[in-house]
C-alpha positions as CSV (number, residue, x, y, z in Angstrom):
1,M,-0.2,0.2,-0.1
2,L,1.4,3.6,-1.3
3,K,2.3,5.8,1.6
4,T,0.6,9.3,1.7
5,T,4.3,11.0,0.7
6,D,4.5,8.7,-2.0
7,M,0.5,9.1,-3.3
8,L,1.4,13.1,-3.0
9,L,4.7,12.5,-5.4
10,L,2.6,10.6,-8.2
11,L,0.1,12.8,-8.2
12,I,2.6,15.5,-8.8
13,C,4.2,13.5,-11.6
14,L,0.6,13.1,-13.4
15,V,0.2,17.1,-13.4
16,G,3.0,17.3,-16.4
17,T,6.4,18.5,-17.1
18,S,5.7,21.5,-18.9
19,D,7.5,24.8,-17.7
20,S,5.2,27.0,-19.3
21,L,2.8,29.3,-17.6
22,Y,-0.5,31.5,-18.3
23,K,0.1,35.4,-18.4
24,Q,-3.2,36.9,-18.4
25,W,-3.1,40.9,-19.7
26,I,-4.9,43.0,-16.6
27,P,-6.2,46.1,-18.2
28,D,-9.2,46.3,-21.0
29,T,-11.2,48.5,-23.1
30,N,-14.4,47.7,-21.9
31,Y,-17.3,50.1,-21.8
32,E,-18.9,48.7,-18.4
33,N,-15.5,49.0,-16.6
34,K,-15.7,52.0,-14.6
35,T,-11.9,52.4,-14.1
36,N,-11.7,53.5,-17.8
37,W,-13.9,56.7,-17.1
38,D,-12.7,60.1,-15.7
39,K,-15.4,60.0,-13.6
40,E,-14.8,56.4,-12.3
41,S,-18.4,55.4,-13.2
42,V,-20.0,54.2,-16.4
43,P,-21.9,57.1,-18.4
44,C,-25.7,56.9,-18.2
45,G,-28.5,58.6,-20.2
46,N,-28.1,62.1,-19.5
47,D,-24.5,62.1,-20.1
48,I,-22.2,62.9,-22.7
49,V,-19.8,60.3,-23.5
50,Q,-16.5,61.7,-25.2
51,F,-13.4,59.1,-26.7
52,P,-10.0,61.0,-27.2
53,V,-10.4,62.5,-30.7
54,Q,-6.7,61.6,-32.1
55,R,-6.3,58.3,-30.3
56,K,-6.7,54.8,-31.6
57,V,-9.4,52.2,-29.5
58,S,-11.3,49.1,-29.8
59,V,-14.0,49.2,-26.7
60,F,-15.8,46.0,-26.2
61,V,-19.4,46.7,-25.3
62,E,-21.3,43.9,-23.2
63,T,-24.8,45.4,-23.1
64,T,-27.2,48.2,-24.1
65,H,-26.5,52.1,-22.8
66,A,-28.1,55.1,-22.8
67,V,-26.9,58.4,-23.7
68,Q,-27.3,62.0,-24.3
69,E,-24.7,62.4,-26.7
70,M,-21.7,60.5,-27.8
71,R,-18.2,62.0,-29.7
72,L,-16.0,59.5,-31.4
73,P,-12.4,59.3,-32.3
74,V,-11.0,59.3,-35.6
75,D,-10.0,55.8,-35.4
76,G,-11.4,53.4,-33.3
77,E,-14.3,50.7,-33.2
78,F,-16.9,48.8,-31.0
79,I,-17.1,45.3,-30.3
80,L,-20.5,44.5,-29.4
81,N,-21.8,41.6,-27.5
82,S,-25.4,40.0,-28.3
83,G,-27.5,42.1,-27.6
84,A,-25.5,45.0,-27.1
85,G,-25.7,48.9,-28.2
86,F,-26.9,52.3,-27.5
87,Y,-30.1,54.4,-27.7
88,V,-30.7,58.1,-26.9
89,V,-33.0,59.1,-24.2
90,S,-35.5,61.4,-24.9
91,G,-35.7,64.1,-22.2
92,Q,-34.3,63.4,-18.7
93,D,-32.9,59.9,-17.5
94,P,-34.6,59.6,-14.0
95,G,-32.3,57.3,-12.9
96,C,-29.2,59.1,-14.2
97,G,-29.1,62.5,-12.4
98,A,-27.5,65.8,-13.5
99,G,-25.8,65.1,-17.0
100,V,-22.0,65.6,-17.3
101,T,-19.1,65.0,-19.5
102,T,-17.6,61.4,-19.1
103,K,-14.3,61.0,-20.9
104,F,-12.8,57.4,-21.8
105,K,-9.3,57.3,-20.6
106,D,-6.4,56.7,-22.5
107,S,-4.8,53.6,-23.3
108,E,-2.4,54.2,-25.5
109,S,0.5,54.1,-22.5
110,L,-0.2,50.6,-21.6
111,Q,3.0,48.5,-22.2
112,W,3.7,45.0,-22.7
113,L,6.8,45.0,-20.5
114,N,5.1,46.6,-17.7
115,P,4.8,43.2,-15.0
116,A,2.2,44.8,-12.5
117,L,0.1,44.5,-16.0
118,W,0.3,40.5,-16.1
119,Q,-1.0,37.8,-14.0
120,G,0.3,34.2,-14.1
121,S,-1.1,30.8,-13.2
122,A,0.0,27.0,-13.6
123,T,-3.2,26.0,-15.5
124,L,-6.2,28.0,-17.0
125,D,-8.5,27.0,-14.0
126,D,-6.1,28.6,-11.5
127,L,-6.2,31.7,-13.9
128,Q,-9.9,31.5,-13.8
129,R,-10.3,31.0,-9.9
130,G,-7.5,33.7,-9.1
131,N,-4.7,31.5,-8.1
132,F,-2.0,33.3,-9.2
133,L,1.6,33.3,-9.3
134,F,4.4,34.9,-7.6
135,S,7.6,35.6,-10.0
136,V,10.3,38.1,-10.5
137,H,9.8,41.0,-12.6
138,E,10.9,39.6,-16.0
139,E,9.1,36.6,-15.4
140,S,5.9,38.5,-14.8
141,V,6.2,39.5,-18.3
142,P,5.0,36.4,-20.4
143,C,8.0,34.3,-21.5
144,Q,8.9,32.7,-24.5
145,Y,7.4,29.4,-23.5
146,D,4.1,30.9,-22.4
147,D,0.5,31.1,-23.3
148,V,-1.0,34.5,-23.6
149,V,-4.5,35.3,-22.5
150,F,-6.6,38.3,-23.0
151,K,-9.7,38.1,-21.1
152,A,-12.6,36.2,-23.4
153,S,-15.1,39.2,-23.5
154,S,-13.1,42.2,-23.8
155,S,-10.7,44.4,-25.7
156,F,-7.7,45.9,-25.4
157,R,-5.1,48.2,-26.4
158,V,-1.2,47.2,-25.5
159,D,2.1,49.0,-26.6
160,T,4.5,45.9,-27.5
161,S,7.5,48.2,-28.0
162,T,10.8,46.2,-26.9
163,S,14.2,45.9,-27.4
164,Q,13.8,43.2,-30.0
165,S,12.0,43.0,-33.2
166,S,9.5,40.1,-32.1
167,I,7.9,38.5,-29.3
168,P,8.0,34.9,-29.2
169,V,5.3,33.7,-26.9
170,K,4.1,29.8,-27.7
171,S,0.0,31.0,-28.2
172,V,-2.2,34.2,-27.8
173,S,-5.7,33.7,-26.8
174,V,-8.1,37.0,-28.0
175,L,-11.8,37.3,-27.6
176,G,-12.0,33.5,-26.6
177,K,-10.4,32.3,-29.9
178,K,-6.5,30.6,-29.3
179,Y,-4.3,31.3,-31.9
180,E,-1.2,28.7,-32.4
181,S,-0.5,29.0,-35.9
182,T,1.8,31.8,-37.0
183,S,0.0,32.4,-40.3
184,E,-3.1,32.6,-38.3
185,F,-2.5,35.0,-35.8
186,T,-0.6,37.5,-38.3
187,Q,-3.4,37.4,-40.4
188,Y,-5.5,38.6,-37.2
189,L,-2.8,41.2,-36.6
190,S,-3.6,42.7,-40.3
191,S,-7.3,42.8,-39.4
192,R,-8.5,46.0,-38.0
193,S,-9.1,44.8,-34.5
194,G,-5.5,43.3,-34.3
195,R,-4.5,47.0,-35.6
196,L,-6.3,48.7,-32.9
197,Q,-5.6,46.3,-30.3
198,F,-1.8,45.9,-31.0
199,H,0.8,48.8,-31.6
200,G,4.3,48.8,-31.1
201,S,8.0,48.4,-32.6
202,S,7.7,44.6,-31.9
203,A,5.5,41.8,-33.3
204,V,3.9,39.4,-31.0
205,T,4.7,36.0,-32.7
206,V,2.9,32.8,-31.8
207,G,3.9,28.8,-32.2
208,N,7.3,28.7,-29.9
209,Q,7.6,25.2,-28.9
210,E,7.4,24.0,-25.3
211,C,10.3,23.7,-22.9
212,G,11.9,20.7,-23.7
213,D,14.6,20.4,-20.8
214,P,12.7,19.2,-17.4
215,S,14.9,21.3,-15.4
216,G,13.4,24.4,-17.1
217,C,14.4,26.9,-19.8
218,A,15.3,30.6,-19.7
219,C,12.4,32.9,-19.9
220,G,14.2,35.1,-22.6
221,N,13.4,38.4,-21.1
222,S,16.6,39.4,-19.8
223,V,17.3,41.4,-22.8
224,N,14.3,43.8,-21.7
225,H,15.4,43.8,-18.0
226,K,16.2,47.8,-18.2
227,R,12.9,48.3,-20.0
228,I,11.2,46.0,-17.6
229,C,12.3,47.6,-14.7
230,S,11.7,51.5,-16.2
231,T,8.1,50.7,-15.3
232,V,8.6,49.2,-11.8
233,Q,8.6,51.6,-8.7
234,C,9.9,50.0,-5.5
235,A,8.9,50.4,-2.3
236,S,11.2,51.0,1.0
237,L,11.5,47.9,2.9
238,G,12.3,47.5,7.0
239,C,14.3,44.6,7.0
240,K,17.7,44.5,8.0
241,K,19.8,43.1,4.9
242,P,17.5,43.0,1.9
243,L,18.0,40.6,-1.1
244,L,18.1,41.4,-4.8
245,P,16.8,38.4,-6.7
246,V,18.2,37.5,-10.2
247,G,16.0,38.8,-12.7
248,H,13.8,41.2,-10.2
249,C,14.1,44.9,-10.6
250,C,13.9,45.7,-6.5
251,E,15.3,44.3,-3.4
252,V,13.1,42.5,-0.9
253,C,12.6,41.1,2.5
254,G,12.5,37.8,2.7
255,A,14.8,34.8,1.4
256,I,16.4,33.2,-1.4
257,V,17.0,29.5,-1.8
258,T,19.6,28.5,-4.0
259,I,19.4,24.4,-5.5
260,H,22.0,23.0,-7.4
261,F,20.3,20.3,-9.5
262,A,21.8,17.1,-11.6
263,T,20.2,14.7,-14.0
264,G,16.4,14.0,-12.9
265,F,15.4,17.0,-11.5
266,N,12.0,18.3,-12.8
267,L,11.1,22.2,-11.9
268,Q,7.5,21.7,-12.4
269,T,7.2,18.7,-10.2
270,Y,9.5,20.3,-7.7
271,R,7.1,23.5,-7.7
272,Q,3.9,21.3,-7.0
273,R,6.0,19.7,-4.2
274,I,6.7,22.9,-2.5
275,H,3.1,23.8,-2.9
276,H,1.6,21.0,-1.0
277,L,4.2,20.0,1.6
278,F,4.4,24.0,2.5
279,L,2.6,26.8,0.9
280,V,-0.5,25.0,2.0
281,L,0.2,25.5,5.7
282,P,-1.6,28.2,7.6
283,K,1.8,29.5,9.2
284,Y,3.0,30.2,5.6
285,K,-0.5,31.5,4.3
286,S,1.3,35.4,3.7
287,I,3.8,34.0,1.6
288,Q,4.8,34.7,-2.1
289,L,7.0,32.1,-3.4
290,G,8.5,32.5,-6.9
291,M,10.6,29.9,-8.6
292,S,12.7,29.5,-11.8
293,K,15.6,28.6,-13.5
294,I,18.9,31.1,-13.8
295,F,22.0,30.9,-15.6
296,K,24.6,32.8,-13.1
297,S,27.9,34.0,-14.3
298,Q,31.0,32.2,-13.4
299,Q,34.4,34.1,-13.0
300,L,37.7,32.7,-12.8
301,M,39.6,34.1,-9.5
302,G,36.5,36.6,-9.2
303,I,37.3,38.8,-12.4
304,I,37.9,36.6,-15.9
305,P,34.0,35.4,-16.9
306,F,34.2,32.0,-18.3
307,G,30.6,30.5,-18.6
308,T,27.7,30.4,-16.8
309,S,26.0,27.4,-14.5
310,P,22.4,26.6,-14.2
311,E,20.6,27.1,-10.9
312,I,17.1,27.0,-9.5
313,Q,16.1,30.2,-7.5
314,V,13.6,30.3,-4.9
315,V,12.4,33.7,-3.8
316,I,10.7,33.8,-1.2
317,V,8.3,37.1,0.5
318,D,6.3,37.5,2.8
319,E,4.7,40.4,4.7
320,E,6.5,40.2,7.8
321,K,9.6,41.5,6.6
322,G,11.0,38.3,5.9
323,I,10.3,36.4,9.3
324,Q,8.1,33.6,8.1
325,S,10.4,33.4,4.7
326,E,13.1,32.5,6.5
327,G,11.7,29.6,8.4
328,L,10.5,28.5,4.6
329,A,13.7,28.6,3.5
330,R,15.2,26.4,6.4
331,D,12.1,23.9,5.8
332,I,12.9,24.0,2.3
333,L,16.5,23.1,3.0
334,K,15.8,20.1,5.4
335,D,13.5,18.6,2.6
336,A,15.9,18.8,0.2
337,R,18.8,17.8,1.7
338,S,16.4,14.8,3.4
339,N,15.3,14.1,-0.4
340,G,17.8,15.3,-2.6
341,S,18.9,12.1,-4.1
342,S,15.3,11.1,-5.2
343,L,14.8,14.7,-6.3
344,G,18.1,15.2,-8.2
345,I,18.8,18.1,-5.8
346,T,23.1,17.9,-5.2
347,E,23.4,21.1,-3.3
348,A,20.9,24.1,-1.4
349,E,21.7,27.0,0.5
350,F,19.9,29.8,1.5
351,Q,20.3,33.6,2.2
352,A,17.7,35.6,4.7
353,S,17.2,39.4,4.7
354,S,17.6,39.0,8.4
355,G,21.3,38.6,7.6
356,N,21.2,34.7,8.2
357,S,22.5,32.2,5.8
358,S,22.9,28.2,5.5
359,D,26.1,26.4,5.8
360,Q,26.7,25.4,2.3
361,T,27.6,21.9,2.1
362,G,30.2,20.9,-0.4
363,G,31.4,24.6,-0.6
364,S,34.8,24.3,0.6
365,A,34.9,20.9,-2.1
366,G,33.7,23.1,-4.7
367,M,36.4,26.1,-4.1
368,V,39.3,23.6,-3.9
369,V,37.8,22.6,-7.3
370,G,37.3,26.2,-8.7
371,T,40.9,26.9,-7.5
372,V,42.4,23.9,-9.0
373,F,40.8,24.7,-12.0
374,G,41.9,28.2,-12.2
375,V,45.4,27.4,-11.5
376,L,44.8,24.9,-14.3
377,I,43.9,27.6,-16.8
378,G,46.3,30.0,-15.9
379,I,49.3,27.8,-16.3
380,S,47.7,27.1,-19.6
381,I,47.1,30.5,-21.1
382,I,51.1,31.4,-19.8
383,I,52.6,28.1,-21.7
384,T,50.2,29.2,-24.5
385,L,51.4,32.7,-24.8
386,V,55.6,31.3,-24.4
387,F,54.7,28.9,-27.5
388,L,53.3,31.9,-29.8
389,I,56.1,34.1,-28.8
390,R,58.7,31.2,-29.7
391,R,57.1,30.4,-33.0
392,G,56.7,34.2,-33.8
393,V,53.1,34.3,-34.0
394,I,53.1,37.1,-30.7
395,Q,55.8,39.9,-32.0
396,M,57.1,41.4,-28.2
397,P,57.4,45.1,-28.5
398,S,60.8,46.8,-29.6
399,S,60.7,49.3,-27.2
400,L,59.6,49.4,-23.5
401,P,58.4,52.8,-22.0
402,S,61.0,53.6,-19.6
403,L,60.9,53.1,-16.0
404,P,61.6,56.2,-13.5
405,S,65.1,56.8,-12.6
406,L,66.3,55.8,-9.4
407,P,68.7,57.6,-7.1
408,S,72.5,56.4,-7.5
409,L,73.7,53.9,-5.3
410,P,77.4,52.8,-4.5
411,S,79.0,50.6,-6.9
412,L,79.5,47.1,-5.6
413,S,83.6,47.3,-6.2
414,S,83.0,50.5,-3.5
415,F,81.2,48.5,-1.3
416,R,83.4,45.5,-1.6
417,R,86.8,47.6,-0.9
418,S,85.4,49.1,1.9
419,R,84.3,45.8,3.1
420,D,88.0,44.6,2.8
421,V,89.6,47.5,4.5
422,E,87.2,47.2,7.4
423,D,87.5,43.3,7.8
424,L,91.3,42.9,7.1
425,N,92.7,46.0,8.4
426,G,95.5,45.8,5.9
427,P,96.2,46.4,2.5
428,I,94.1,45.9,-0.4
429,D,94.9,43.1,-2.7
430,H,93.8,44.8,-5.8
431,G,95.0,41.5,-8.0
432,Y,97.4,43.6,-10.1
433,D,99.4,46.7,-10.1
434,N,98.4,50.1,-11.8
435,P,101.3,52.0,-12.5
436,I,99.3,54.9,-12.0
437,F,97.3,54.2,-8.6
438,D,99.4,51.7,-6.8
439,K,102.8,53.7,-7.2
440,P,102.4,57.2,-6.8
441,N,106.1,57.5,-7.4
442,L,106.3,56.1,-10.8
443,M,104.1,59.5,-11.8
444,P,106.1,61.7,-14.0
445,E,107.6,64.5,-12.9
446,A,106.9,66.6,-16.1
447,P,104.8,69.9,-15.7
448,G,101.7,70.4,-16.9
449,L,98.6,67.6,-16.9
450,Y,100.7,65.1,-14.5
451,A,102.4,67.6,-12.6
452,T,102.2,68.0,-8.7
453,E,99.0,69.7,-8.8
454,T,97.8,65.7,-10.3
455,K,99.6,64.1,-7.5
456,N,98.0,66.1,-4.8
457,S,94.5,65.8,-6.6
458,I,94.5,61.9,-5.6
459,S,94.5,60.6,-2.1
460,M,93.8,57.6,-0.3
461,T,92.1,56.6,2.8
462,Q,90.5,53.8,4.5
463,S,87.1,54.5,2.8
464,G,88.8,54.3,-0.7
465,V,90.0,56.1,-3.4
466,H,89.4,60.0,-3.6
467,F,89.8,62.6,-6.6
468,V,89.9,66.0,-6.6
469,N,88.3,67.8,-9.3
470,P,89.8,71.6,-9.7
471,V,87.0,73.0,-11.4
472,Y,85.2,72.3,-8.4
473,D,88.0,73.0,-5.6
474,D,86.5,74.9,-2.8
475,N,89.6,77.5,-2.9
476,E,89.0,78.3,-6.3
477,T,86.7,81.4,-6.5
478,D,87.8,82.9,-9.9
479,F,87.7,80.8,-12.9
480,N,88.3,83.3,-15.4
481,A,92.1,83.5,-13.6
């Protein structure tokens, strides 16, 4: 008979291994949505309805509405639900009050890359029930493997401008119809409704395949990180040591669990496991948890980048300055160390905004391996450079920059002579006879260059041989004499 834990794991495996999520666009341009009007209420029979003249808009109308007057834009459309429409009331509408001019808000600035305008769920049912997932800002925007959903009974207008020419996604659902074929969706984009709903420099494309890696795939939005973060306003934090998750625009109070994995790890299965084991517990009701695969840059000796390593990042945020999130991080760490072999987890650690962190198992071994690997690379680079220089592939510069001059130092010979005199306290053995310096009596007696002034200009002391230059003689005061 299967244990409860085994049945739970079996149920999780049956959920599926796809890493794609459903991302739903929140704003709409529906007539019945009071937030679309400047008076925060839907116009009634005594009101004058006004749309921005120079703006394009596609408005979905669900029911019938009475109006006093309607001022339409130059380019726009009404998408009428079955039985919907407009009519003019003769006289005053008793249930409306005094007539006012109600303006439809401008939706031109709503951007695809604004993470606050999207909601994500694992399934369509969760999307309809409001069971939304927390994600870092980059992954709150539709990723390349996600299904994009616009509400069935609604219209919208979205600016699709990004850093790339296209926005690849798995599928797009508009007005209840799901588009998975590139040609079919391209045809819709060229229609009047498509041109009014989608605008911007980048084209949304569908037909992207599901992520084929059970451990997860890169979202693909890192190239738009700056654009995404330009739409985000970060709140002030009160925790001791805020954390900045990869792919997020703001620091958070909470904890980050980093999971290293091997063959056999399944991201979707593990996400479901964490949800069923921990997030359903009452003590973690305030927790928001986001899980994704990231690629961290590896650096040789902390300076030279030499590749990336895949990791699973679990971001845990709560409303209590990270108190509950640290507890959940410890629970996840304990579970990973107890069941890591069956889950495909090789190592796990966490950091908390309280300043606490876990002991990294295997960290010392990893540091040793990294150091050895770095030394081997350094030796290989040196050997390669020497080989290329000797073969003439790399030429050494003919001249090197001059070094700064150093103060003059005593010569080695002077130093040795001084040491000989001090140590032996006797005559110095010069090795051979110098007729000029060793035997002053052999100096010529002829006047002139080698006259008495020359003999007097040479003297020998205990510290060495000294010469007197007549040009710099202290007794010489008149150089023109």
